[in-house]
N, C-alpha and C positions, 0 to 999 in steps of 0.2 A: 499187529494191527491195533486199532483204537477200540476201546470199550468204555461204556459208561458204567460207573459204579452206581448201582441202584440205591441212592441215598435219599430218595424222595419218600418221605413219610406221608401217607395220605389217610384221610378219615372220610368216610362216606358222609357228605353233607348235602343231602338232597334239597332241592329248591323249596320243598314244603317246610323245611326247618328254618327258613330265613326269618319268618315272623317270630319264632321262638328266640332266635339269636338276637333279633332287634329288641324284643321285650327284655331279654337279659341285659342287653347293653343299656337300655333306658333305666332299668332298675339299679344299675351299678355305675352310671356316669355321674361324676361330681357336678359338672356344669348343668346337666338337666335337673339333678336333685336341687341345686341352688335355685334354679329358675322356678321349679315346682314349689319349693318352700316359700319363695318370694310371693308367688301368686296366692298361695294358701294364707300367708300372713296378711296380704292385702285384702283378701276376702274376709278374714276375721275382723280386720279393722273396719271395713265397709259395713259388715253386719252389726258391729258395736255402735258405730255412729247412727246407723239406721234405727237401731233399737232405742238409743238415747233420744233421738229426735221423735220417734213414734211415741215413746212414753211421755215426753214433755208436751208435745203439740197435737197428738192424736191425728184426727182426720185432716188437719191442715197440711200435713206432709204428703197427702195423696196427690197433690198437684205435681210432685216430682217423681212419684213412685214408678211411673212407666219408664222413665229414664234409668232409674236405679235398677229395676228388674231387667231391663234390656242389657245393662252393663253386666249384671250378675250372670245372665244367660249367654254371655259372649257375643251378643248381637252388636251391630254397629249403632253407635249413639251419636245423635246430632248434638254436639256439645254447645253450639251457639243457641239452639232452641232450649237446651237444658239450662243454660245460664239465664236465659230470659225467664223461664218458668221458676227457677230458683229465686231470682230477684223478686218476682211476683209473690212467691211464698213468704219471703222475708218481710215484704211490705204488709202482707196479710197478717203476719204474726204480730206486728206492731200496731195494726189498725185500731184496736181498742184504746190505745193511748195517744191517738192523734187528736189534735184539736184542743179545745179549752173546756173547762168546767167552771160553773159559777157557784160560788159559795157566798151567800149573803150578797154583799155589794162588790165582792172581789172576783176576778177571773184568774184562774190558774191553768197552766198547761197540764193536761192530763198526764204527761210524762212524769210529773212530780209524784204521782201516785202509783207509779209503776214499781212493782216489787223487785227484789234483788235478782230473781231468776224469771221474771215475767217477760214475755215477748222475746225479743232477740238478745236480751241480757244473758239468757241461759247459754247462748253460744257466742257471746260477745268476743271472746278471745280467738275463736275460729269460726267466723260466720259461714265460710264456705267449706266446712269440714266434710260434709256429706258429698258435695260436688267433687272435691279434691280426692276423696276416698274412691269414688267411682272411676275417676281418671287413672288413679294409681293402680287400681285393680285391673282395669282394661289394659293398661300398658304392661303390667306384670303377666297377665294371661297371654297377651300377644307374644311377649318374650318367651314364655314357656312353650307356646305352640311353635314358634320359629326355631327354638332350640331342638324340640322334638323332631320337627321336619328335617332339619339339617342332620341330625343323628341318623334318622331313618335313611336318608340319601347316602350318608357316609357308609353305613353298614352295607347297603345294597351295592354301592360302588366297590367296596373292599371284597365283597363276596364275588362279584363279577371278575375282579382282578385275579383272585385266587383260582377261580374256575378256568379263566383264560390261561393263566400260567400253567396249570396242571395239564390242560389240553395241549398247550405248546410243547410241554415236556414229553407228553405221550407221543406226539407227532414226531419230535426229534428222535426219540428212542426207537420208534418204528423205522424211521429213515436210516438210522445207524444199523439196525438189524438187517434191513434190506440190502444196504451197501456192503455189509460184512458178508452176507450170503453171496452177493455178486462177486465180491473179491475172492472168497474161498472157491467158488466155481471156476473163475478165471485162472486162479493159481493152480487148481487141479488140471485144467486144460493146458496151461503153460507147461506143467511137468510132463504132460503127455506129448508136448510139442504141437499142440493144436491152437495155441494162443501165444502172441508175442509179448515181450516185456512191456511194450508200449500200451498194450491192451490192459495189462494188469495194473 
């Protein structure tokens, strides 16, 4: 007759352990690590730009801080409204140097008296650095969250596959045992002349 060699190695993996397995996977997955580091770097970059702007411009940066804080907290940001507020902030930063000044009989643009780092000259090379840093952080954080979500689903799916395969193996093993018992019983009946070879 046919027999199954019991080559299935099992480990008790109760469903309660699924979260621990998922956590282990997240801690050791290279793709998730890269996404997490990317988000961390983007946050450091955002904090650095915010600090530089805050130190240079003080309360004038408050106009865009609700958007910056929303991005840092992982909330949805209306980037169209953010851009409008950011342009208004840039205009306010240069406001003291708008217009003309009169010295004796001559009129000069106030812009001429602007210092090297006064107004928007401080951020002249990257006017929208804070705005861009917010977008980069939001994108990196979204990527980290989607990578985590995909990993969690993959671990859960693999767990279910393993459980299903083990259950199928157990069912097949039981079926073979039952069929062998039936075969042995019919073979014994056949030897006694109470069952035909067709029945066996």
